[in-house]
LOMI-380149 format. One record per residue: x, y, z of N, C-alpha, C in turn. Coordinates in steps of 0.02 Angstrom, whole numbers, padded with zeros to 5 digits, always signed. Example, Ala and Ser with C-alpha at 12.3 -4.5 7.8 and 13.67 -1.06 7.14 Angstrom:
+00660-00284+00390+00615-00225+00390+00660-00165+00390
+00642-00112+00354+00684-00053+00357+00645+00002+00394
***
This chain:
-04278+03881-09155-04339+03904-09189-04397+03889-09145
-04456+03919-09159-04515+03908-09116-04540+03838-09124
-04570+03814-09067-04594+03744-09068-04665+03738-09099
-04695+03795-09120-04760+03793-09152-04757+03756-09218
-04810+03717-09237-04811+03682-09302-04805+03731-09361
-04770+03708-09412-04763+03748-09472-04803+03714-09530
-04827+03754-09575-04856+03724-09635-04797+03701-09679
-04807+03642-09713-04752+03616-09753-04723+03666-09802
-04765+03706-09835-04737+03752-09886-04697+03807-09853
-04712+03822-09787-04675+03874-09752-04605+03847-09738
-04602+03778-09721-04539+03749-09704-04496+03746-09767
-04525+03731-09824-04488+03728-09886-04461+03798-09903
-04502+03847-09893-04481+03916-09906-04422+03935-09863
-04423+03913-09800-04369+03928-09751-04303+03894-09775
-04310+03834-09800-04251+03800-09829-04221+03842-09886
-04265+03867-09928-04243+03906-09984-04213+03974-09965
-04228+03999-09905-04199+04064-09884-04136+04059-09847
-04105+04000-09842-04042+03993-09802-03988+04038-09835
-03955+04078-09793-03898+04116-09813-03834+04077-09797
-03803+04055-09848-03743+04013-09837-03684+04053-09811
-03685+04121-09820-03634+04161-09793-03645+04176-09716
-03702+04156-09691-03717+04167-09621-03719+04104-09580
-03730+04049-09609-03736+03983-09574-03688+03931-09604
-03665+03886-09561-03620+03831-09583-03658+03769-09600
-03622+03719-09622-03654+03655-09641-03692+03625-09582
-03661+03625-09524-03693+03595-09463-03757+03628-09447
-03760+03695-09454-03821+03732-09440-03876+03716-09491
-03855+03707-09552-03905+03688-09605-03934+03618-09590
-03891+03573-09566-03914+03506-09551-03965+03508-09494
-03950+03545-09442-03995+03548-09384-04061+03584-09404
-04058+03634-09446-04117+03668-09467-04162+03620-09508
-04131+03578-09550-04171+03529-09588-04209+03483-09541
-04174+03457-09487-04204+03412-09441-04263+03445-09404
-04248+03509-09382-04302+03547-09344-04362+03562-09386
-04349+03583-09447-04406+03600-09491-04447+03538-09509
-04414+03483-09520-04453+03421-09534-04494+03402-09474
-04467+03406-09415-04505+03387-09357-04567+03433-09346
-04561+03496-09361-04616+03540-09346-04665+03551-09403
-04650+03520-09462-04693+03533-09522-04726+03472-09549
-04699+03413-09533-04727+03351-09561-04769+03315-09508
-04829+03297-09530-04878+03268-09483-04856+03201-09460
-04866+03185-09395-04853+03116-09368-04779+03109-09344
-04740+03161-09353-04669+03154-09335-04657+03169-09260
-04622+03122-09227-04603+03132-09156-04531+03155-09152
-04487+03120-09185-04416+03138-09189-04389+03134-09256
-04335+03168-09268-04302+03169-09337-04229+03164-09328
-04197+03130-09378-04123+03133-09380-04104+03137-09453
-04043+03158-09463-04011+03161-09528-03949+03119-09531
-03950+03068-09571-03892+03024-09581-03848+03047-09640
-03784+03051-09630-03739+03062-09685-03689+03004-09688
-03673+02982-09750-03622+02934-09763-03566+02970-09802
-03509+02976-09767-03452+03008-09799-03397+02950-09806
-03382+02935-09869-03335+02881-09881-03360+02815-09854
-03425+02805-09852-03456+02743-09829-03465+02740-09752
-03443+02793-09717-03449+02792-09643-03511+02833-09624
-03559+02802-09589-03623+02834-09573-03618+02873-09506
-03655+02928-09504-03658+02967-09442-03723+03005-09440
-03755+03010-09380-03811+03052-09371-03787+03123-09354
-03791+03164-09405-03760+03233-09401-03808+03282-09373
-03871+03267-09366-03920+03312-09335-03976+03267-09309
-03998+03282-09247-04050+03241-09216-04095+03290-09175
-04156+03269-09165-04201+03310-09122-04220+03273-09058
-04196+03211-09049-04209+03173-08987-04164+03113-08981
-04160+03085-08921-04114+03031-08907-04136+02964-08940
-04203+02955-08947-04228+02891-08975-04203+02886-09048
-04211+02939-09086-04186+02936-09154-04112+02919-09159
-04073+02950-09118-04003+02936-09116-03987+02862-09096
-04024+02838-09047-04016+02767-09027-04030+02719-09082
-04086+02728-09118-04106+02683-09170-04061+02692-09233
-04039+02751-09244-03990+02762-09299-03928+02725-09287
-03901+02732-09228-03834+02706-09216-03835+02627-09212
-03892+02598-09193-03897+02525-09196-03890+02503-09269
-03918+02538-09315-03915+02522-09386-03843+02529-09409
-03807+02580-09388-03740+02593-09408-03694+02534-09387
-03707+02508-09329-03667+02452-09303-03681+02387-09343
-03744+02378-09362-03763+02319-09400-03750+02326-09475
-03748+02385-09500-03736+02397-09569-03800+02393-09613
-03857+02390-09582-03920+02393-09620-03977+02418-09578
-04030+02433-09610-04091+02465-09579-04119+02516-09625
-04178+02542-09609-04211+02587-09656-04171+02649-09673
-04142+02682-09624-04105+02745-09642-04040+02729-09678
-04007+02675-09659-03946+02653-09697-03961+02639-09769
-04015+02598-09778-04034+02575-09848-04058+02634-09889
-04095+02681-09859-04121+02739-09894-04062+02783-09916
-04012+02792-09872-03954+02832-09890-03915+02803-09949
-03908+02737-09948-03870+02704-09998-03907+02702-10066
-03973+02689-10062-04012+02679-10126-04042+02746-10150
-04051+02794-10104-04085+02854-10124-04162+02846-10124
-04188+02788-10103-04258+02777-10103-04292+02807-10039
-04360+02808-10041-04399+02824-09980-04426+02757-09954
-04409+02742-09895-04428+02678-09862-04473+02692-09802
-04532+02661-09803-04578+02671-09748-04589+02607-09709
-04584+02612-09644-04601+02557-09599-04670+02577-09567
-04721+02547-09593-04789+02569-09568-04804+02547-09496
-04777+02487-09478-04789+02461-09411-04729+02422-09391
-04692+02449-09345-04629+02416-09320-04643+02346-09290
-04704+02337-09264-04720+02274-09231-04726+02217-09282
-04739+02234-09345-04747+02183-09396-04696+02184-09451
-04646+02227-09442-04595+02240-09496-04552+02176-09505
-04544+02154-09568-04510+02094-09585-04444+02105-09621
-04431+02167-09649-04369+02178-09685-04309+02184-09636
-04323+02217-09580-04269+02228-09530-04297+02209-09462
-04309+02143-09452-04344+02124-09390-04308+02140-09326
-04242+02133-09325-04204+02146-09262-04208+02220-09246
-04195+02261-09298-04202+02333-09283-04272+02353-09264
-04322+02323-09296-04394+02341-09283-04409+02323-09210
-04383+02269-09185-04395+02249-09114-04367+02301-09068
-04308+02329-09083-04283+02382-09044-04323+02446-09049
-04350+02460-09106-04392+02519-09117-04454+02511-09073
-04484+02453-09070-04544+02441-09028-04525+02453-08957
-04471+02427-08934-04448+02438-08864-04438+02509-08849
-04418+02548-08899-04401+02619-08888-04466+02662-08894
-04523+02631-08907-04585+02670-08915-04599+02699-08982
-04566+02673-09035-04575+02697-09105-04622+02649-09139
-04675+02674-09168-04723+02631-09201-04715+02629-09277
-04682+02683-09306-04674+02687-09378-04617+02734-09393
-04590+02723-09454-04534+02766-09474-04536+02774-09551
-04505+02833-09572-04495+02849-09641-04425+02874-09651
-04392+02846-09700-04324+02867-09716-04320+02884-09790
-04297+02944-09808-04295+02965-09875-04224+02986-09895
-04199+02960-09951-04130+02970-09968-04115+03044-09986
-04050+03062-09970-04029+03131-09983-03966+03125-10031
-03973+03128-10095-03914+03129-10140-03882+03196-10138
-03826+03203-10106-03797+03270-10093-03737+03285-10140
-03687+03240-10134-03627+03247-10178-03607+03174-10199
-03561+03172-10242-03536+03106-10264-03509+03064-10206
-03475+03096-10159-03441+03061-10103-03485+03067-10041
-03540+03102-10043-03580+03111-09980-03652+03098-09997
-03683+03048-09966-03755+03035-09971-03782+03030-09902
-03849+03030-09899-03880+03031-09832-03953+03013-09833
-03985+03021-09776-04058+03008-09774-04087+03053-09720
-04147+03074-09735-04189+03107-09685-04234+03057-09652
-04227+03047-09587-04259+02994-09548-04315+03023-09504
-04378+03001-09514-04435+03024-09473-04457+02964-09430
-04472+02979-09366-04491+02931-09319-04560+02950-09288
-04608+02903-09289-04673+02916-09262-04688+02868-09204
-04725+02889-09154-04738+02848-09095-04791+02797-09108
-04835+02806-09158-04891+02760-09171-04881+02725-09237
-04910+02665-09246-04909+02634-09312-04948+02674-09364
-04924+02670-09424-04957+02705-09481-04964+02780-09467
-04909+02810-09439-04909+02882-09422-04904+02924-09485
-04879+02894-09542-04866+02933-09602-04911+02910-09657
-04963+02951-09674-05006+02931-09728-04976+02950-09796
-05011+02935-09850-04984+02946-09917-04963+03019-09930
-05008+03066-09903-04989+03137-09911-04925+03154-09876
-04915+03129-09816-04854+03141-09780-04793+03114-09815
-04799+03053-09842-04746+03023-09880-04727+03065-09937
-04774+03091-09974-04760+03133-10028-04726+03197-10010
-04749+03230-09955-04720+03287-09929-04650+03276-09905
-04637+03217-09876-04573+03202-09849-04522+03194-09907
-04544+03165-09962-04501+03160-10022-04484+03230-10049
-04534+03273-10051-04522+03342-10075-04474+03378-10027
-04485+03370-09962-04443+03405-09912-04371+03377-09918
-04365+03310-09927-04297+03283-09937-04262+03310-09996
-04296+03320-10052-04268+03348-10113-04243+03417-10100
-04286+03462-10067-04263+03527-10051-04203+03526-10004
-04204+03482-09953-04151+03476-09906-04085+03455-09938
-04090+03410-09988-04029+03388-10024-04000+03445-10062
-04039+03485-10093-04011+03546-10130-03979+03592-10080
-04011+03605-10023-03984+03652-09975-03917+03622-09948
-03914+03560-09935-03851+03528-09911-03798+03531-09964
-03816+03513-10025-03766+03514-10079-03737+03582-10087
-03779+03635-10086-03756+03702-10091-03711+03723-10033
-03732+03701-09972-03690+03717-09912-03622+03682-09919
-03620+03621-09942-03555+03587-09950-03512+03622-10001
-03543+03641-10058-03505+03677-10109-03478+03743-10085
-03522+03776-10048-03502+03845-10022-03444+03837-09973
-03450+03786-09928-03399+03774-09879-03332+03752-09913
-03336+03711-09965-03277+03690-10002-03246+03750-10035
-03286+03790-10067-03262+03849-10103-03227+03898-10053
-03259+03908-09995-03231+03953-09944-03164+03929-09921
-03161+03862-09907-03099+03828-09883-03044+03838-09936
-03063+03826-09999-03014+03832-10053-02987+03903-10057
-03034+03953-10053-03014+04021-10054-02966+04038-09998
-02983+04015-09938-02938+04023-09880-02868+03994-09892
-02868+03935-09920-02805+03902-09932-02763+03939-09985
-02799+03965-10038-02761+04001-10090-02734+04067-10062
-02775+04104-10019-02753+04163-09989-02690+04151-09944
-02695+04097-09905-02640+04083-09860-02576+04065-09903
-02586+04026-09958-02530+04010-09999-02496+04071-10030
-02541+04121-10051-02512+04181-10080-02476+04221-10028
-02502+04224-09968-02469+04261-09914-02402+04228-09897
-02401+04161-09894-02338+04125-09882-02289+04141-09936
-02311+04137-10000-02266+04148-10054-02237+04216-10051
-02279+04267-10032-02254+04337-10032-02201+04346-09978
-02209+04316-09920-02158+04324-09867-02098+04289-09882
-02101+04231-09916-02043+04193-09935-02004+04231-09989
-02039+04263-10037-02006+04303-10085-01968+04363-10055
-02001+04395-10003-01968+04447-09968-01904+04424-09933
-01907+04367-09904-01849+04341-09868-01795+04322-09918
-01812+04295-09974-01763+04281-10025-01728+04345-10048
-01767+04397-10057-01737+04460-10078-01689+04489-10027
-01707+04480-09962-01660+04505-09908-01594+04465-09912
-01601+04400-09918-01540+04354-09920-01498+04372-09983
-01532+04381-10038-01494+04399-10100-01456+04463-10092
-01487+04510-10056-01452+04575-10047-01394+04568-09998
-01402+04526-09947-01349+04520-09898-01294+04474-09922
-01310+04420-09957-01259+04372-09977-01236+04382-10049
-01267+04425-10087-01251+04433-10158-01256+04368-10194
-01312+04333-10185-01322+04267-10214-01381+04266-10260
-01392+04212-10295-01452+04206-10338-01515+04187-10300
-01571+04192-10333-01636+04175-10302-01636+04102-10280
-01611+04058-10322-01608+03985-10303-01563+03975-10243
-01509+04009-10240-01463+03999-10183-01494+04029-10118
-01529+04084-10126-01566+04111-10068-01619+04064-10041
-01655+04033-10087-01706+03985-10068-01673+03924-10033
-01615+03903-10058-01578+03847-10024-01560+03863-09956
-01537+03926-09942-01518+03947-09876-01580+03946-09831
-01639+03973-09854-01700+03968-09818-01718+03897-09799
-01716+03852-09848-01736+03782-09840-01692+03750-09787
-01627+03764-09789-01581+03734-09741-01595+03760-09670
-01609+03825-09665-01628+03853-09600-01690+03821-09571
-01739+03807-09616-01801+03775-09598-01787+03705-09571
-01744+03668-09605-01728+03599-09586-01691+03598-09517
-01640+03643-09515-01596+03644-09454-01635+03664-09391
-01684+03708-09399-01720+03732-09339-01788+03697-09329
-01802+03649-09376-01867+03612-09374-01928+03657-09372
-01924+03710-09412-01979+03758-09417-02003+03759-09490
-02067+03782-09497-02094+03788-09565-02058+03840-09604
-02053+03832-09670-02015+03876-09711-02045+03946-09708
-02112+03951-09706-02148+04015-09700-02127+04051-09635
-02123+04011-09578-02108+04044-09515-02035+04071-09514
-01989+04032-09543-01918+04056-09546-01916+04119-09588
-01952+04120-09645-01952+04180-09689-01981+04239-09652
-02037+04228-09616-02070+04284-09581-02024+04310-09527
-01986+04269-09491-01943+04290-09440-01886+04334-09470
-01859+04311-09526-01806+04347-09558-01828+04416-09582
-01890+04420-09612-01919+04481-09636-01932+04527-09575
-01956+04498-09520-01969+04537-09459-01906+04569-09434
-01853+04532-09430-01789+04559-09405-01763+04615-09451
-01769+04603-09514-01743+04650-09564-01786+04716-09558
-01849+04711-09550-01894+04770-09545-01878+04808-09479
-01868+04770-09425-01852+04803-09361-01783+04838-09365
-01737+04808-09399-01669+04836-09406-01671+04900-09447
-01712+04900-09500-01717+04960-09541-01747+05020-09505
-01792+05003-09456-01823+05059-09416-01772+05086-09368
***
């Protein structure tokens, strides 16, 4: 996207226009990070933290400093973005040089040239939570208006991510169901061929297929497809 600054309401509108049939979850995550960086005042770098099953990861970043400071928190198990992801709160570090809640992390932030941070929780799904992490180069980079806008942006981002996860899950389930139906169809065809050749029952035909699968160490569906393929070629 263009590097020109965006008005916050334009960024929110762009989040609302995401076409889930055109972009994947990873693209949605990166779009969130990019929009936050270009629309929220005082932001130098942005990252998005996700906790899946309690395991944290920076799934979208706009710079190496954000990733460096995120990953230090992951190794230690605490820090503003970790705590925001777990609690769902918005946590502001106004001045890393005087921060007392996470002093070791704050010292690393100072060394990395970060003067202030803001982390806002992203409640996405029951098993997936996260945080939108904003990094500023100067102390007190985020005023009260920016904090409020960041909370609103995080709420919109959480909805976009939740929808993307649901869409992805639904698409995966549909693909799995389609594959299962295709597998079942070819297995039924193979059973029919065996029943015609062996004059046996459906259960006996399935037993023959299963034994072939075990003896050849191949999937049942592959054995069935091969048998149907040979029968089709023979009929031609």
